[in-house]
C-alpha positions as CSV (number, residue, x, y, z in Angstrom):
1,X,0.3,-0.2,0.2
2,X,1.1,3.5,-0.8
3,X,0.3,6.7,0.6
4,X,-0.5,10.4,0.1
5,X,2.2,11.5,-2.5
6,X,3.6,14.4,-2.6
7,X,1.1,16.8,-3.9
8,X,-1.8,16.2,-1.3
9,X,0.4,15.9,1.5
10,X,1.9,18.9,0.7
11,X,-2.4,20.5,1.0
12,X,-2.9,18.6,3.9
13,X,0.3,20.5,5.8
14,X,-0.6,24.1,4.3
15,X,-4.1,23.9,5.7
16,X,-3.0,22.6,9.3
17,X,0.0,25.5,9.0
18,X,-2.4,28.1,8.8
19,X,-3.2,27.4,12.3
20,X,-2.0,27.6,16.0
21,X,-3.8,24.7,17.1
22,X,-2.0,21.5,17.0
23,X,-3.3,19.3,14.9
24,X,-2.5,15.7,15.1
25,X,-4.6,12.6,13.2
26,X,-4.7,9.0,14.6
27,X,-4.5,6.2,11.6
28,X,-4.0,2.3,12.0
29,X,-0.2,2.3,12.2
30,X,-0.5,5.5,14.8
31,X,-0.3,9.0,15.0
32,X,0.9,12.4,13.0
33,X,1.9,15.6,12.8
34,X,-0.7,17.2,10.0
35,X,2.0,20.4,10.0
36,X,4.9,17.9,8.7
37,X,5.1,17.0,5.8
38,X,7.5,14.0,7.0
39,X,5.0,12.7,9.0
40,X,2.2,12.7,7.1
41,X,4.2,11.3,4.2
42,X,5.0,8.6,7.1
43,X,1.9,7.7,7.9
44,X,1.7,5.7,4.5
45,X,-2.1,6.7,4.5
46,X,-4.4,6.0,1.1
47,X,-7.6,6.9,-0.2
48,X,-10.2,5.1,1.6
49,X,-8.0,5.0,4.9
50,X,-10.1,5.9,8.2
51,X,-8.3,8.7,10.0
52,X,-9.6,10.8,13.4
53,X,-8.3,14.1,13.1
54,X,-7.3,16.0,16.8
55,X,-7.2,19.7,16.9
56,X,-6.3,21.4,20.0
57,X,-5.8,25.6,20.5
58,X,-7.1,28.7,20.2
59,X,-8.2,28.0,16.9
60,X,-9.6,24.3,17.2
61,X,-12.7,24.6,15.6
62,X,-11.7,26.5,12.6
63,X,-8.8,24.0,12.1
64,X,-11.4,21.0,12.2
65,X,-13.6,22.7,9.9
66,X,-10.9,23.9,7.7
67,X,-9.1,20.1,7.9
68,X,-12.0,18.4,6.7
69,X,-13.2,20.4,3.9
70,X,-9.7,19.9,2.2
71,X,-10.0,16.1,3.1
72,X,-12.9,15.7,1.9
73,X,-12.6,17.8,-1.3
74,X,-9.6,15.2,-2.3
75,X,-6.6,17.3,-1.2
76,X,-6.1,18.7,-4.9
77,X,-6.4,15.6,-5.9
């Protein structure tokens, strides 16, 4: 199984970096920092895999909304 390639991983990271909150996601193999391209790429998540987003901080609600929207829109694919 291959994970996200660089372009969609970049969209995910760029979306996360717009916020001050700590943004991570959990997946079947562990968890990843959504603001780290290496962490996102290393997660090897693929289309159809289930992840759980965690946003914690001063703009967590806006961050969660933006992250869900980015993922649901296909991360630029």
